[in-house]
N, C-alpha and C positions, 0 to 999 in steps of 0.2 A: 399099459405101460405105467410103471410106478412113477408117482409124482414126488420126486425128491425135494423139489423147490416149489413154492407157490407160483401161480401165474401172476405176473406183475401187470398192473394197469396204471398207466400214466394218465392222471386226470380224474378228478372226483366230481365231474358234472353229471348230468342225467345219463349220458352215454356210458360213462365209466362205471357208475353205480349200477345201471341196468345190466351191464356186462357181468359185474361181480356177482349180483344175486342170481343171474341166469346160470352162471357156472357153478355157484354154490349149490343150487338145487340139483345139479347133476353130479355132485360129489367132488368138485374140484376146489382146492384151496386157492384163494386170491389175496393179493395185497394191493390195495389202492393207494397210490402215491399222489397226493394233491399239493400243489405249490402254495396255495393260500393258507393263511393261519387258521381259518375256520372253513368248514364245509358249508356252502350256501350257493344260491342262484340269484343273479341280478335280473330284474325285469318284472313285469306284471303278468299280463295275460298270454295264454298260448292256446291255439286251437288244436283239437284232437280229432282227426278223421277216423273212420272205422278201422283202418289199418293200425292205428295206435292202440285201439282196444284189443285187436288180435294179438298184438305184442304184449300188452298187459297180461292177458290170459296166459300166454306162453311163459311169461316170467313169474307167474304166481302171485300177481298183485292186482288182478282184475277187479275183484269185489271192492277193495279199498279205493282204487282209483275211481271207480264208478260213483262211490259215495261222496267223492270230493268235487265232482264235475257239475257244471251247469249245462243243461240240455236245451240248446236253442232250437227254435221251430223251423228256421230257414236260413239259407245264405242269400243275401240280397245285394244286388248291384244297383246303385243309384248314379244317375248322371249328375256330377257335381256342378255343372253349369245351369241345368234346367230344374234340378231337384225332382226329376221324374224317375220312377222305377224302370230299370232296363231288364232285369232278370230276377227271378225268385225261385230258388231250388228248395222245395219242401224236404224236410228232414224227419218226417214222421214215420208212420208204420210201413209205408211202401219202401222208403229209403232203408229202414232197418231190415226189412225182409230181404231186400236185394243184396245188401252187403253184410248181413249177419251181425252188425253192431251199430251203435249210434254215432252221431256226430255231437261233439260237446266242446265247451271251453272250460279252462281251469286256470287258476293262478299258478304261475310258474313255480313259486315257492312251495305251494301245496303239492304239486307233482314231484318236485325234488324231494320233499319230505317223505313221500310214499316210498321212494327207493332208499333214502337214507335210513329210515327206520327198519326197513327190511334187511338192509346190510348190517346195521348195528345189532339186530337180533339174531343174526345167523353166525354160528360158531366158525364157519369156514371162511368168513370175510374179515379181514383186518384193514382198518382205515388209518392212514397217517396223513397229517397235515404238515405244513412247512417242509415239504419233501418234493421239491421240483426236480423232475428228471431232465437233465441237460444233455445226456449222451448215454451211450451203452457200448459194451463189448460183448462178444459171444464166441462160443466154440461149438464143437459138435454135440455137446450134451447140455448146455445151459446158456443163458444170457445174463449179463450183469448190468443193471441200471446204475448209472452214475448220477448222483444228486448234486445240486448246486453247492452243497457244503463239502463235497468231496467223498461222501459216504458211498460205498459200493454195496449193492444188494443183489444177490443171486436169485434168478428165477428160471422157471421152466420155459416160459414164453414171455414176451413183452408186447402188450397191446397199447398202442399209442392213441389214447382218447383225450388228448390234451388240447383240443380245440383249434380255432382258426390259426393261431400263432404257434402251432405245435413244434416243440423242440424235436420230438421224435421224427416228424415229417422232414425237418431240415436234414436229418441224417439219411432217412430212407429215400426221399425223392430229390432233395437238394434243388428245388424248383423256384427258389426266390420267394419274395413276399406275396401276400394275397393281392388280388386285383381290386383297386378302389373303384367303386361303381359311379361315384359322383352323386349318388342319391343320399339325402340326409333324412333320417327318421327322428321324430320328436315323440316322446312318450309321456303320458300323464294318466292319472287315475282320478275319476270324477265321482264324488259321492252321488248316489242315485238321486237324492233329492235335488241336486244341482243340475242334473241332466234335463234338458228341455222335455217337458212332459209328453209332448207329441212325438218325441223321438226315442222314448223308452221302449224300444222294440226288443222282443225276445228273439233276436236274430244276430248273426255275425254279418254286419253291414259294412259295405265298402262304397264310398263315394269316389268315382273316378273322374278326374279332370285333367286338363292339359298340364303335363309335367308335374302332376301332384295327385295324391289320393288321401282319403281318410278312412279309418277303420274304427268301429266301436262295437262293443258287446258287453252284456252284464257279466259280473264276476262275483265270487264269494257270497253265494246265496243271495244275489241281487243287492248286496250292500253298496257296490260301486260299479261304475262302468269303466272298462279299459278303453283308452283312447290312444291311437297311434296314427300320426299324420306324417306323410312322406312328401318331400319336395325334391325334384331333380334339379339341383342347383350347381352341378359340376364341382362339388367339394373335392379338393385335390388330395387330402390326406386322411388317413384313418383317425377317427375320434370315437371314444366310447364313454358314455355316461356323463358328459359334460353338462352342467346346469346352464340353462339359457333363459332369457327373458321372454315374456309373453309377446313383446313387440317383435323379437327376432322370429318367433314361430309364425306369426301372422304375415310376415313379409312375403312368404311364398304362396299365400292363399287369398290375396286381395282380389283375384279374378274369378272366384267361385261364387256360387249362389249364397245369398245371406242366410238361408236355412242351414247350409253346411257350415258357414262361418260361425254361426252362433254356438255350434258344438265346441269349436276351438276356444271361443271366448270363455267357456267355463273351465278350461284346463288350468292346472296349477302345478307348481314345482316341476316344470318341464325339464327333461334331460334329452340330449341329442346323441345320436350314433350316426357316423358315416358308414354306410353299408359296404361290405366287402364280400367277395366270393373268390373262387378259383375256377380255372378250366378243369374239366374232368381229366384224370390221369389213370393209368393202369399200374403205376409203380407204387403199390401199397405195401410191398413186402421186402424185407431184407432178412433172409434166413428165418430165425425164430421171432422176428419182429414184424408186426402188422399194424396198419392204421385202422381207425374206426371213427364213425361220426364226423364231426366237423374237421377233424384232422385229416380224414380221407377225402371228404366231399363237401366242403363248405358251400353253402348255396344262399341265394337271395331269399328273403322271407316271403316272397310273393306267392308261394304255393303252400305256405304254412306246413312245411314238411321237414324242417330241419331236425327237430326232436324226434319226430316219427321215424325218420330214416335211421337215426342213431339207435332207437329202440329196436327197429327191425334188424340192424346190424348185430345188436347184442343177442337177440334170439338166435340168429343164424350162426354166429361164431360159437355159441354154446352148443348148439346141435352138432356142428361140425367137429368140435373138439371131442365131444362125447362119441360120435360115430367113428372117429379116428383113434379112439382109446387113448387120447392125449398126445398122439403123434403130431408135432407141430407142422411138419411139411404137408401131410395129408389134410389136416384140418384147415390150414390156410388156403391150400389149393381149392378145396370145396367152397370155402367162404368167398374167395375172390370170384369164382365162377358164378355164384348166385347173386352177388351184390354189386359188382362193378357197373354193369350195363344199366341196371335199374336206377342206381343212384346218379349215374351220368345223365340219364334222361330227365330225372327230376331237377338236377342242377341247371341244365340247359333250358328246360321249359319254364323254370322259375324266372330266368332272365327274359324269356320270350313273353311271358305274361306281363311283366312290368312295362315292356315297350308297347305291346299290342292290345292289352286289355285295360291296364290301369292308367296309362299316361298319354294316350294319343289325343290329337286335336283335329278339328275340322272334319274333312271328309273321312279320314281314318276313324275318328270317333263315331261318325254317323254309320259307317259300315259295321263297326263293332256292335252298335246298338241294334241295327237291323238284324244281324245274324243272331245275336243273343236273344232278342225278343221272340224270334221264331222257334226257339228250342223248347220242347215240352219237357216236363220232369223226366219222362222215360229217356228222352234224348240226352239229358244231362247225366242220368245214371249210366247210360251206355258209354258216354264219353269218359266217365270216371272209373269204369270197371277195372281197367288195367292197374289203377293205383290203389283202390280200396279193396279189391277182392270180393269174396262172397262168403256164404255160410261154411263152405268146405275149405276156406282159405287158411293157410298156416303161415305166420309171419316169417318163419325161417325157411320156407320152401317155395319162394317165388322164383321158380326156375325159368318159366317161359315169359320172356319180356317182349311184348310187341313194340317194334320200332317204327310202326306206321306213323306218318305225320299228317295224314289228311284229316284226322279227327283230334287235333291237339287239344288237350284239356283247357278249357277257358273258365276257370273257377271264378265265381261271382264274388267271393269274399275270402281270398286266400291268405291275406297278410296277417300274421300273428301280431 
């Protein structure tokens, strides 16, 4: 099918840029429309499971992404009340052999830069800033994105990758605002020399406590440690990137072990986010318009899969558009069939992990510790097989989705 107009992508985040470069590698012209005045990402660390590396390879950026990453030795779960280790999932040779790729951490800006440079260097990708898509029109042969300044841009398809507060989703699904979780996350970056020496572990480490948890891991060639602490404080409204005092951060962690508290003591320049997600939906499509990434399936951070799912979406939509020779109806149908149940499972289990692994107290926490201590590395690998795949795995071809719940993934350090 001849491509008279470019494929329009609303949103220039990781999902939008990954989609653009994936389509460009398959010969499709794209125009990325980003509302911000500059292309960039907010935040520090992000965790990358093997499925992220499957996607990198499929998108043609695998080698570059691997060179940016820090490879941790394990995922560790610590009891934040006792400072005892509960679980340790090794990420060495056996893990890589099982899943065909490593587990790593990376600075979010570095990951974004991988896709940004790939898009800037490709002649089939055009990037525009100050171009917020607020609405669209469509007919039998094209779709028109309507920008905030009134400009109208014709496209072959429109992919809404415009995040949690997606304008495209407002039109496609019309399902109201996101769900406010009541969980508040505080983020900081600690110079490695300021991290307590006995806690400079080469691990993605999570300390789980009643209504709270902490995550830390090394970043940027071990120059800094990423620190993310979360408190279930029933925050009523969405907040993003607000600067807060050290005293406010500590308020939610007075009840945990001093060894865990000392990590927070070294944090600086704290910023807070009130976490939001949505219930899974199946209304991702309106004619030639389809949702992707957080616009389609925003999730809690507790599974460390938000960016990974967006990159998987990007691979899948590219493969489906190519297989359909650019026919939007056929392409979107295949994309929805392959992505909706998988992402719904990750959305719901991200919530489940927060309540049942990260934040329980009393007997509930004791039960968690007992179950998780009893699991061997192979048990953990079996539990994670559905998510991470294996050597023959293709990020765009996750057709068979197990919906069994008796072995719900219980990730030891899943919060990015």
